[in-house]
Structures are given as C-alpha cells and as structure tokens.
SEFIZA-177700 format. One line per field, with one value per residue (C-alpha): x, y, z; residue number from 1; residue in one letter. Coordinates in Angstrom, 1 decimal. Each point is the difference from the previous one (the first is absolute). Example, Ala and Ser with C-alpha at 12.3 -4.5 7.8 and 13.67 -1.06 7.14 Angstrom:
<sites>
c1 12.3/1.4
c2 -4.5/3.4
c3 7.8/-0.7
n 1/2
res A/S
</sites>
This chain:
<sites>
c1 229.2/3.2/0.8/-0.5/2.3/2.6/0.0/0.2/2.2/3.3/-2.1/-0.6/3.1/1.4/-2.1/0.3/2.1/-2.5/-0.2/-3.3/-2.9/-3.4/-3.0/-2.3/-0.6/2.5/3.8/0.3/-2.9/1.4/3.9/-1.7/-1.6/3.4/2.0/-2.2/0.3/3.6/0.2/-2.1/2.0/1.9/3.8/-1.0/-2.5/2.4/3.2/-2.7/-1.3/3.6/1.0/-2.6/-0.5/3.6/2.3/2.0/-2.9/-2.2/-3.8/-1.0/1.8/-0.6/-3.4/-1.7/1.9/-1.2/-3.9/-1.4/2.0/-3.3/-1.8/3.1/0.2/-4.0/1.4/1.9/-3.0/1.3/-0.8/-3.2/-1.8/1.1/-2.2/-3.0/2.4/-0.1/-3.9/-2.2/-3.8/-2.4/-3.8/-2.0/0.8/2.5/0.1/2.9/-0.8/-3.7/1.6/0.3/3.9/2.1/1.6/2.6/1.3/-0.5/2.2/-1.2/1.0/3.2/0.9/-0.3/1.8/3.1/0.3/0.1/2.3/2.5/-0.4/0.8/3.4/-0.1/-0.5/2.9/1.6/-1.6/-3.2/0.0/1.2/-2.7/-2.5/1.5/-0.7/-3.5/-0.8/1.4/-1.9/-3.6/-0.5/0.4/-2.6/-2.6/0.2/-0.9/-4.1/-0.9/2.2/-2.6/-2.8/-2.9/0.5/-2.6/2.3/3.1/0.8/-0.8/2.0/-3.1/-1.4/1.0/0.5/2.0/2.2/0.6/-1.5/2.3/-1.7/1.1/-1.5/-0.5/2.0/3.2/-1.3/0.8/3.0/1.7/-1.8/-0.9/3.5/1.3/-2.2/0.9/3.9/-0.1/-2.6/2.8/2.7/1.3/0.4/3.2/1.6/2.0/-1.0/-3.5/-0.7/2.0/-1.6/-3.6/0.5/1.3/-3.1/-2.4/1.2/-0.1/-3.7/-0.3/2.4/0.3/-2.7/1.4/-3.1/-2.6/2.2/0.1/-3.3/0.0/0.2/0.7/-4.1/-0.3/2.4/-2.1/-3.2/1.1/1.2/-3.5/-2.0/2.0/-1.9/-2.6/2.9/1.1/-3.4/-1.3/0.7/-3.1/0.1/2.9/2.3/2.3/1.6/1.1/-3.2/0.6/3.5/-0.4/-2.0/1.9/4.0/-0.3/-1.0/3.0/2.2/-1.3/0.0/3.7/1.2/-1.8/1.0/3.9/-0.6/-1.5/2.1/2.9/-1.9/-0.4/3.3/1.4/-2.4/1.3/3.6/-0.5/-1.9/-2.8/-2.8/-3.1/-2.7/-3.7/-1.2/2.0/-0.1/-3.9/0.2/2.4/-2.4/-3.0/1.9/1.0/-3.6/-1.5/2.9/-1.2/3.5/-0.5/1.6/3.2/2.0/-0.1
c2 144.8/-0.6/-3.3/0.7/3.2/-2.3/-2.6/2.6/2.6/-1.7/0.1/3.5/1.2/-1.1/2.3/3.6/1.2/-0.7/3.1/1.8/-0.8/2.1/-1.4/1.6/3.9/-0.5/0.1/3.6/0.7/-2.7/1.7/3.5/-1.3/-1.5/3.3/2.3/-2.4/0.1/3.6/0.1/-2.8/0.6/-0.4/-3.3/-1.4/0.9/-1.9/-2.8/-0.4/0.5/-2.5/-2.8/1.4/0.6/0.2/2.8/1.7/3.2/-0.3/2.0/-2.1/-3.6/0.8/1.0/-3.0/-2.5/1.0/-2.1/-3.2/-1.4/0.0/-1.4/-2.9/-1.1/-1.7/-2.8/-2.8/0.1/3.4/0.2/-0.2/3.7/1.3/0.8/2.4/2.5/0.7/0.6/0.2/1.1/-1.9/2.4/3.9/1.3/-2.4/-2.6/-1.3/-0.9/-1.5/-3.6/-0.6/-1.9/-3.3/0.1/3.7/3.3/3.1/1.2/-3.5/0.1/3.4/-1.1/-3.2/1.3/3.1/-2.8/-1.7/2.7/1.2/-3.6/-0.2/-3.9/0.7/-1.0/2.8/-1.7/0.1/3.3/0.9/-1.3/1.5/3.3/-0.6/-1.0/3.2/2.3/-1.4/-0.8/3.5/1.1/-2.2/0.7/3.6/-0.8/0.4/-3.3/-2.1/0.5/0.0/-2.4/-3.5/-1.4/2.3/-1.1/3.7/1.0/-2.8/-1.5/3.8/0.4/3.4/2.0/2.8/2.6/-2.6/-3.0/-2.9/-0.9/-0.8/2.4/-1.2/0.9/3.1/1.0/-2.2/1.5/2.3/2.9/0.4/-0.7/3.0/2.4/-0.7/0.8/3.2/1.1/-0.4/-2.4/-2.9/1.5/0.3/-3.0/-1.8/0.9/-0.9/2.4/3.0/-1.6/-0.3/3.5/1.4/-2.2/1.0/4.2/-0.6/-2.3/1.0/-2.7/0.7/-1.7/1.8/-2.5/-3.0/-1.0/-2.2/-1.4/-3.6/-2.6/-0.2/3.6/0.4/-3.0/1.7/3.2/-1.6/-1.7/3.2/1.3/-2.5/2.1/2.1/-3.3/-1.8/3.2/-1.3/1.0/-1.6/-1.3/2.3/1.5/3.1/3.5/0.9/-3.5/0.7/3.8/-1.5/-2.9/1.0/2.2/-3.1/-1.9/2.2/0.7/-4.0/0.1/2.4/-1.2/-3.5/0.9/2.4/-2.8/-2.6/2.3/0.2/-3.6/-1.0/3.0/-1.6/-3.7/0.9/1.9/-2.8/2.3/-1.2/-0.8/3.0/-0.9/0.4/-2.4/-2.2/-0.2/0.1/-3.7/-1.6/0.8/-1.7/-3.0/-0.3/-0.1/-2.7/-2.0/-2.0/-1.0/2.3/-1.0/3.3/-0.2
c3 132.5/2.1/-0.9/-3.3/0.0/1.8/-2.7/-3.1/1.5/-1.9/-3.2/0.8/0.7/-3.3/-1.9/2.0/-2.7/-2.7/-2.2/0.2/-2.2/-0.3/2.3/2.4/0.6/-2.8/0.5/0.1/2.7/2.5/-0.6/0.7/3.4/0.9/-0.8/1.9/2.7/0.0/0.5/3.2/1.7/3.4/0.1/1.9/-2.4/-3.0/1.5/0.4/-3.5/-1.6/1.9/-0.9/-3.5/-0.8/1.3/-1.2/-1.7/1.2/0.5/-2.6/-2.8/2.2/0.6/-3.4/-1.3/2.1/-0.2/-2.7/1.3/1.5/-3.2/-1.9/2.3/-1.2/-2.7/2.3/0.5/3.7/0.8/-2.1/3.2/1.1/-2.4/2.6/1.9/-3.0/0.6/2.6/-2.0/2.0/-0.3/2.4/-1.2/1.6/3.0/0.2/3.4/-1.3/-3.3/0.5/0.7/-2.6/1.6/-2.3/0.9/-1.5/0.1/3.8/1.6/-2.4/1.4/3.6/-0.4/-1.9/2.4/2.9/-1.7/-0.3/3.5/1.2/1.3/-0.7/-3.9/-2.3/-2.3/-3.1/1.5/0.8/-3.1/-1.8/2.6/-1.2/-3.7/1.1/2.0/-2.4/-3.0/2.4/1.4/-3.9/-0.8/2.9/-0.9/-3.9/0.0/-2.0/2.3/2.6/-2.7/-0.7/0.4/-2.6/-2.5/1.4/0.6/-3.5/-1.6/-1.8/-1.1/-3.8/-1.1/-2.5/0.9/-2.5/-2.3/0.8/1.6/3.8/3.2/2.6/2.5/-2.1/-0.7/3.5/0.3/-2.8/-2.4/1.9/1.2/-3.3/-1.5/3.0/-0.7/-3.7/0.5/2.7/-2.0/2.8/-2.4/-1.2/3.4/1.7/2.3/-0.7/3.5/1.5/-2.4/0.8/3.8/0.0/-1.9/2.1/3.4/-1.2/-0.7/3.0/3.0/2.8/2.3/3.8/1.7/-1.6/0.4/3.7/-0.3/-3.4/-0.3/-3.0/0.3/-0.5/-2.9/-1.3/0.2/-1.4/-3.1/0.1/0.3/-3.3/-1.9/-0.7/-2.1/-1.8/-1.0/-0.9/-3.9/-1.5/-3.7/0.9/-2.8/2.3/-1.1/1.1/2.4/2.0/0.2/1.6/2.4/1.1/-0.2/2.9/2.5/-1.8/0.9/3.3/0.4/-1.1/2.6/2.9/-0.5/-0.1/3.1/2.2/-1.1/1.0/3.3/0.5/-0.6/2.5/2.7/-0.8/0.0/3.4/1.3/0.9/1.8/-1.9/0.4/1.7/-3.6/-1.1/2.5/-0.2/-3.6/0.4/2.5/-2.2/-3.2/2.4/1.1/-3.6/-0.7/2.8/-0.3/-3.3/-2.2/-1.7/1.2/3.8
n 1/2/3/4/5/6/7/8/9/10/11/12/13/14/15/16/17/18/19/20/21/22/23/24/25/26/27/28/29/30/31/32/33/34/35/36/37/38/39/40/41/42/43/44/45/46/47/48/49/50/51/52/53/54/55/56/57/58/59/60/61/62/63/64/65/66/67/68/69/70/71/72/73/74/75/76/77/78/79/80/81/82/83/84/85/86/87/88/89/90/91/92/93/94/95/96/97/98/99/100/101/102/103/104/105/106/107/108/109/110/111/112/113/114/115/116/117/118/119/120/121/122/123/124/125/126/127/128/129/130/131/132/133/134/135/136/137/138/139/140/141/142/143/144/145/146/147/148/149/150/151/152/153/154/155/156/157/158/159/160/161/162/163/164/165/166/167/168/169/170/171/172/173/174/175/176/177/178/179/180/181/182/183/184/185/186/187/188/189/190/191/192/193/194/195/196/197/198/199/200/201/202/203/204/205/206/207/208/209/210/211/212/213/214/215/216/217/218/219/220/221/222/223/224/225/226/227/228/229/230/231/232/233/234/235/236/237/238/239/240/241/242/243/244/245/246/247/248/249/250/251/252/253/254/255/256/257/258/259/260/261/262/263/264/265/266/267/268/269/270/271/272/273/274/275/276/277/278/279/280/281/282/283/284/285/286/287/288/289/290/291/292/293/294/295/296/297/298
res M/K/S/Y/F/A/R/H/I/G/V/V/A/L/C/L/S/W/P/T/I/S/F/A/W/G/T/V/G/H/S/T/V/A/W/I/A/S/Q/H/L/T/P/Q/A/A/S/E/V/S/A/L/L/G/P/G/G/S/P/D/H/L/M/P/E/A/A/S/W/A/D/E/I/L/S/L/P/Q/W/K/S/T/W/P/Y/H/F/A/D/L/V/N/P/N/D/Y/Y/H/T/P/I/R/K/D/G/D/A/V/Q/A/L/I/Y/F/E/D/L/I/R/N/Q/A/S/K/L/D/Q/K/R/I/A/L/K/F/L/I/H/I/V/G/D/I/H/Q/P/L/H/S/G/R/R/E/D/R/G/G/N/L/I/N/V/T/W/F/G/A/P/I/D/L/H/H/V/W/D/N/K/L/I/E/K/F/C/I/D/S/G/I/S/N/Q/M/P/I/W/K/S/L/G/T/T/V/E/R/Q/F/P/I/R/P/Y/V/E/D/T/A/T/F/V/N/W/T/E/E/S/H/A/L/N/S/V/A/Y/N/I/G/D/G/H/L/E/T/S/Y/Y/M/R/S/I/S/P/V/N/Q/R/L/A/L/A/G/Q/R/L/A/K/L/L/N/R/I/F/A/Q/S/P/F/T/S/A/E/L/Q/M/R/Q/R/V/Q/S/Q/C/G/G/E/C/V/L/K
</sites>
C-alpha cells in the first residue's frame, strides 16, 4: 500500500476539489458524522484539520465536504483497490479475530494504516491530507451495520427487497433510505445544511458517552455494527415498510452519533500525539499477527 499510495498521490491530489456525489452511508450520513466530529474537536485538532483540508476554512464546513471523497475516487482505476477498506464483513458471528482476514485490506486495517500515516512526522502534507479524508470516511463506514455484514451477501448488497414498494438492495436501504425517510418525516430535509440539522438531532437523542470509550477499539466498533445485523437482516418477506423503519431508525441514529463522537476523539488523540491505550496496542498486535506479514496495509 505504501508504494501504491506514493505512486498515485499526485493523481489523487488533482481530485481533492471534485464535487460531492452520492455514495455509501449516503452523502448526508457521511457528512453528518463529519459535522458531529467537528463539534467535539480540541482547538489543536481543529487547527490541524483546517490546515490539512483548507486552509482558510473551519472544520464544520471542511469535514462534511470531505466526508464522501473516499467513495468518489473509487471510479478512478488506480484507486479501485481501496474498495475493501470500506468494509469489515465478518464470517464468524460477531468475532473479527476469528474471521479469516482479508490480505487486500479491510476497514480495521485501513484505520490503523491511515492513523499511523498522520501520526508519522515524516509523512508528506499531501499524504496526511489524503489519510485524513480516508479516516473521516471509514470511521463512518465502520459504524454502518451492513459495512460489517455477512461476507456471503456482501453486506446486503446481494439481497433484493422493496422499500415502500420500490425495488432496492438491502445495503442501500441502510446507506440511504432510512436516513432519507427520517429527514423527511422530521422536517430536516428542508433545513440546510441537512447534515448540521441531522447531527444536532441525533446528538440530542444520543449524547456523547466518554465513560464507555476508553477501551473501545476499531475492532470493537466493527463488532458492535455486526451485532446490529440482527436488526438489519430481519426483513421478513422482503417488503420493507413502516414496521421495519420504526425498529431500524434508532440504531441508525445512534451509529451516526457514535461515529461522529468517536471520530472526534480519534482525531484529538492523533493530533495530540497521545500514546496508544493498552487495548489499542493489543488490537494492533492481533491484527498484525493475523496478517502474518502478508497484508497490503502494513
């Protein structure tokens, strides 16, 4: 990945200002996660984020605008290999460490890699900028339950359902349709920017919980998402309407809030050069052991 990253950084740098288009979690979902995070940054982290994504802007605008960039570059042939970084599908129920690891990368490996790249004082500015954009996006992805779904159906992408009568796959119900309906029903869709209104709303429902975050790792985040597969895959005859929406929207909003809050904490610790916790060190050692030196991201 390092040589790949260095080879194509010039091409990607040309694309940093591309307009946002719709992709996973939905642009609104990813921008909401980023906006929530921007509200909990320390002054130091906010300054560093602005310097990397701006300059001249504030994190509450720059981060939502950057949040879907990692999806947008998937259309570039030289970056298609980053596709696995958006998922951590599990084979064994809710157990990342006993799921055969993807040697071409996954969301957990990618978060470790890009965090280390930003922390590394020798990294170039463009490398850190791109790593930050990936972090903002992948933290959002890893909190979407079907980004830690079943590997055999590609996180619901291969499951066809209907959403209030319209054909769609299950993955995109969770990426887009649940949030879309919530915004419409709540009147948020008329408030601009939508992600600010949605972020404010979900944080009122699920305020930050610092006391439970000290031992949470990227693997914990993945396994939490996978645990919600019991909700996501409970589709009955596949005709999804009000009852499915009502039991799914609270988990969606909670994951949006947690993703933003955790992203902020991650960035605060990165830019403060805080040492890794014992739980993080253990996670990193176990992932490295699973890779056996053969993973692309190392």
